[in-house]
N, C-alpha and C positions, 0 to 999 in steps of 0.2 A: 223352595225350590231351589232356592241357591243350597242349601244343605245336602241335596238328593243331586245336582250336579254336582258338586265337589266331591261327595263321596264314591261316585262313579268314576271321575277321574284320579283320584286317592288311589282305588282299589287296581284301574288299569297300569297306573305305571308300578305299583307293587308288583303285579302278578308281572310284568312284562320287564320286572327287574330282579331275574333269581339269584345273582351275584352284586357286589360291589360295583364289579367291573358294568354290567349292562345297566345299573341304578345312574353312574357317570354318563354313560351313552346318552340314556334316556333322560338325564338331565340337560345333559348341552343338546338336544333337541330341543327342549323347552325355552333356553336361552337363547341359541339362534332364531327364533320365530321370535323373539324381543328384542333382536338387534344389539346382541351380546358380541365383543369381536374373541376371536381366540388369539391367546399370547402362548407364543411357544416356553415352554419353564426352561429351557437350554439354552436360549436367546436371548439376548439383550433387548429391554422393552425402552419403545416411546410412548409415554401416556399425554393424551388431551384431556382437558377440563373438560367436566360434562359427561364423558363417553364409559360406555359400560362393556367390562372386560371379564375373561375368564381363562381359565389355565387346569391342565391336570397334570398330578404327577401323577406317575408311576400304574396310571389306567384307572386307579380307582380313588385317588384324593380329588374333588375338585373345590377347585378357590373360583369366588367368583364377589365381582366388586365393581361400585358406581362411582365414579371420581364426581365430587361437588362442581357447580358453575363455575365456582371462582378457586383456583386453589391456591393458596397463602399460608405461610410460617403457624398459622393460629389451627390449623387445619386440624382435626381428630379422626378417630376413626370409630364405627359401631360394627361389631361382630354377630351374627349367630351363627355358633357351631354346635354339628349335628354330627353323626358317622353314618356311612356307608353299608357298615359290615355289621353282620347278625351269625348268632351261633349255628353251628352247621356240622355236616361230615363232608369232611373232603377225603378225597380219592389221592392215595399216597401213588409215587411214581412207580413203576415198572409193577402195577397192581394185581396183575392176575392172579387167581388160585385157581387151582382144578383140583374139584372133589371128584375123587371115582371115573374118571374120566367122563363125564355125563353131568356136573354141575359147573359152572363159573361163579365165583365170586371176585369182586375189587377189595381189596386191603385198603382199610381208611383209615383219619385219622379224625380224633374231635378237635371240631376249633371253637373254643370259646368254652362256655357254659350252657350247649342244650339240655332241655329239658327230653332225654334220649328215649325213654318209652313212649313218648308220644311219635314215635319214628317209626315203628314198628307195623307192620300191616298197610305202610300207605304205598298208593302207588308213586312212585320216587322218578323222577327224573336227572338227567348231569348237565350240568354247563359251567362257562369257566374262559377262559384266555387258551390261548393254541399259539404259541414260538414257533419259529420255522425258517429254515433257511433259502433264501431266496438267493437272486441273482444279483442285487443290488443289496446284500447283506440283511442282518435278521430281521424278520417282521414278525408283528403278531396280529392275533385275531380273535374274536370273540364266538365262540359257539353255543349254542343251546338246542337241545336233543328237543324238547320242549312234549314229547309224545312218554307215557310211563317204560323204562326201561328198567327199572332196578325195583328189588322189595327186601325191607329187614323181616323175615317172618317169625313170628312168635313161637315158643315150644305151646303146642297143644294141652290143655286142660288136664286132660286122660294121663298126662307124662307130668304134673306138676299138682298136683290136686289141692297146695297150700296160698296158689298165687293170689288169691284173691283176699287172704285173712294176711299171708307174710310179705305177698310181692315179690321180686327176684330181684337178685343182685346181678346188676350188670356188669361185664369185662368188655372195657372197651374194644379190647385188642380182640377177643371169641365172638362179641355177641354181637356188635357194631358192623358186620361184616355180608353187603346184601348181595344176592343171588341177582345175576344180568343176564345170565343163558344155560340153554342146555347145549350141551357139546358132546361131541366125540372122539376119540383118541389121533385122530386125523387131523384136530383142529390145531393151528397155531398159535397155543395159548398165550406164548410168553408177547406176543405182537398183537394180540387181539382187540386193547384197546387202542392202540397206538393205527391199526390197519381201519378201523372204524371212526375213527378223527378223521382220519386222511380220505376218505370218501365223501364225508361229510363237508371236508372244506375244500376237497377237489385239487389237493396234493399228494407227492407221492411220501409213503410214509416214513422214507429212510430221514425223509429233510426236515422232518418233525424233529425239533430240538427239547422242547418241553412242554408242561402244560401246568395251567391252576383250576381243577377242577371241583367240584361241586355238588352235593345230592341237594334234591329239592321237592317239596311237594309238589306234584302236577294240578291238584286241586285250585280254583282260582276264589280269590276274595271273594266276600258274600257280605252284604248288609243281613239281619237276625235280628229279632225279635219280633212282634205283633205289629210295630210299629215302621221297624225297621231303623231302630233307635241307633244298634250297634254294628261294628264292623267286625268281624272273623277273619282273621286272614294271618301268612304266613308273614314274618319279618315286618309286621308295625314298630317293631324294635330295631332298627330306629328310621327305617326307610319312611314313615310318615311325617318324620320330624324334618328328616332331610327335604323332603316334597315341598313339604308346607315353606322352609327356608328360601328353595329357589323359587316356587311361587310368589313367595311372600317379596322377593328382593325386584322381582320381576314387574310385579302390579304398583312397586311404590313408588313414591315422586318426592324424594328428602328434597325440601326446599331448606337446608341447615350446612354446617361447615364439615358436616362429617364426610368419610368413606365407609361406605355403606357395602358391608361384606356377608359372605354368606359361605361358611366352608365346610365341607361333607367330609371330614377324617375316614383313614380305614383303622382297623384294625384298633378301635375302641374294646372290643369285644375280648381282647387277649393282651389288654392294658395298656396301649398305645405306644409302648416302644416300640417303635420302627421310623424308617425314614419319610414315612407317608403318614404316621401316626401324630396324635396331639401331644404326646410326651414327647417333643422334639423341639429342632432349631425352626422348623418349619414355619411356624407362623411367624416369629420373629423377623425371618427371614424375608417370607412374600409380604408384610408389613413395610420393610425399611428400603425393598425395592420397590413397592411402588412410590415411597416418599423421595428418592432419589433419583427414579424416571419420570418423575413428575418435577424436577428440578429444585426442588429439598433439600436439605441437608440431613446426615445422620442424630444430627443432636438435634434436628425439628421433630424427628421424628421419635427421637428417647421422648422429651415434649410433652408429647401428643397423646399419651399413655395418662397421662395427670388427667383428662378432661375425657377417655373416651371409655366405653360402655363392653361389655361383652353378655351374651348370653348363652348359654349351654342350653341346650334341647333335646331329652331324650324324655321317654316314657318311663311312668313311675307304676307304684304300684298300688292300685286300688284294693278295698278293702274284702277280702272274700266271705261273700252271705257263708257259705257252710265252714269256715274257720276263723273266726275276725279274730281268736284268740292269738292269731302271728300278726296282728296289727298295732300297733300303741293305742292302748285302751282311748285315748282323748281323740290322736288323731285319725279321723278313720275316712279314707277320700272315697270318693262316690263317682261311678261312673255316670255322666251327662251332669255331673253338678259343678261343674266348674276345671278351669287348667289349673296346674297343679305349681305353687312354688315352694322348693324343696329345703329344709334345713337339716344341719349336718355340724355341729360344733367341734366334732374331730375333723371339720372340713375334708371329710369323703363329698362332699358339695362345697361351693364358693360362695355359696352366698353369706354376706354379712349384713347388719343391720342399715348402713347406709347404701349400700347396693339394693336392698330389699325394696326399702322404702318406695325408691323412683319407680320400681314396676307396681307395687298396691296403690300405689295414687293413680299410677297409671290407668290400672285395669278401671278403679272406681269412677275416675272422671269420665271411663267411655263405655262403660257399664259392661264390661268383660268378666263374666263369675272367675273366683277362683276359689282353691283350696290351700291351706299351709299342710305339706307331709312334712313328718318325722317319722323314721323306722322304730318300730319297736324295740328296747334296747336289751332283748333276750335274740333278737335280729337284724343285726347291725348292715346287712343290706348288700349293694355293690357302690361303687364309687360311679362317677362322670369325665367325660372330656373335660369340664367345668375349671378342677382345680389344676391342671396341666396347663391351660392356657393362660390363667388367672395370675399363677405363680410366675410364668416365664414374662408377662406383659406389667405386669403389677397396676392394670386396669380394673375397674369396678366391674365384679362377675356376678349373675343371679342366675342359679339353675332352674330352670322349670320343662315340666312334662306334663305329659295326659294320663291321670290314671288307666289304670289297665287291668286285666285278671287273665292268667297264665302264662306270665313273662318268661320268653326262650323256651315254652313251648312250640310245637309246629304250628300250630294255629293260636293265635294270639285274639284277644277280644276286647275291645275297647268302644268308645263312646263314639257317634257322628257330630254330636253336639261340640264336645268337648275337644274334635279333632279341629272341626268350623273354627271355633275360637281359638285354638290355637294358631292359626293362620291367622285370625283377624286381629292379634296381640304381635304376629311378628311383623303386619305391615306397621301397626301404629308406632313400633319400637326402631323402624326403622325411618319412620317419617319424623320420630319424635328427638332420636338423639343420638 
């Protein structure tokens, strides 16, 4: 019953979070129900022991933390880092493209590394953030059309008879251009999107300054399998781990000397190199501000890293039952067989022997099933936020995750039990480190 209720909450969170902006907004709702207090990132902080706080960076990165009951110079930190973004298709500025005065398309840009062919012939909607001019300055608001408004149509098999044998080369600029409306020559094509947005958010279209909009699949998440043992959903990578980190921090009650922290970074899917990404000074700036705002010194903060712990939580690859040759011949991670601890000696994952031993022991002592993951040497795979954070802070760090199939597809597949166990492990981490 616990897993059923958990999966419903997770799927509801993902469905209501089509972009990183919406994910942060929905996570804040969870935090405020659990008495976390908002701190403005651009203002001075005054912190108190035993209190719970959060701050938002550029609308799409969320930092959440709990201070220990006693603030002292020996204080350390425990971070669970995730990310709020997912591979997707974004709408370019001045996006309107008219075809034969009949079909309106929107110009797009690929964000990250989505599995593009899975986006064809889907009922797509649009969501994101809009900035506009107001009487009191520049403001922003989130927008979500919710209903289907776009589709990227395939070429019929009659016109491409070998597609099932040879596939189709995809041009990002030519082929990933959604149809959004049928028009006539009298329509204001240039301002079509801006005017539509203005009607939805109830402001004059001339006051709109900019937008960051993404396409997303309108089909809701669902459990699947004869026993509802799997979750099929968009954006499991990495909203599942982001949601779990927020819930784990909200539900934990650490009685130790650590500052318990959850950070959901943006821009992981494009390398984390941004002011709100993990490969920036953001984490160290946040930590230093916590220490100084708690009445401690910068040296106290620098010393704290030697006794601190970091978890990087992201999805991992399950062995594909139809293509097991893509996986390491020994490390074959199976869905619902346990959370994953990731290894990479080239440091694409931040795990080292000292750090990993602590997580393995924690799992064994608390009956949390786990699997060890390594990539096939022929398919080196991607990286995570782990190396970015740990190299900047020099604290012990472990990369963990949940095995999934079809990563970066518009619909990814993972196990309910694994997702639930990753939440339980995160709660243990906060209470232990």
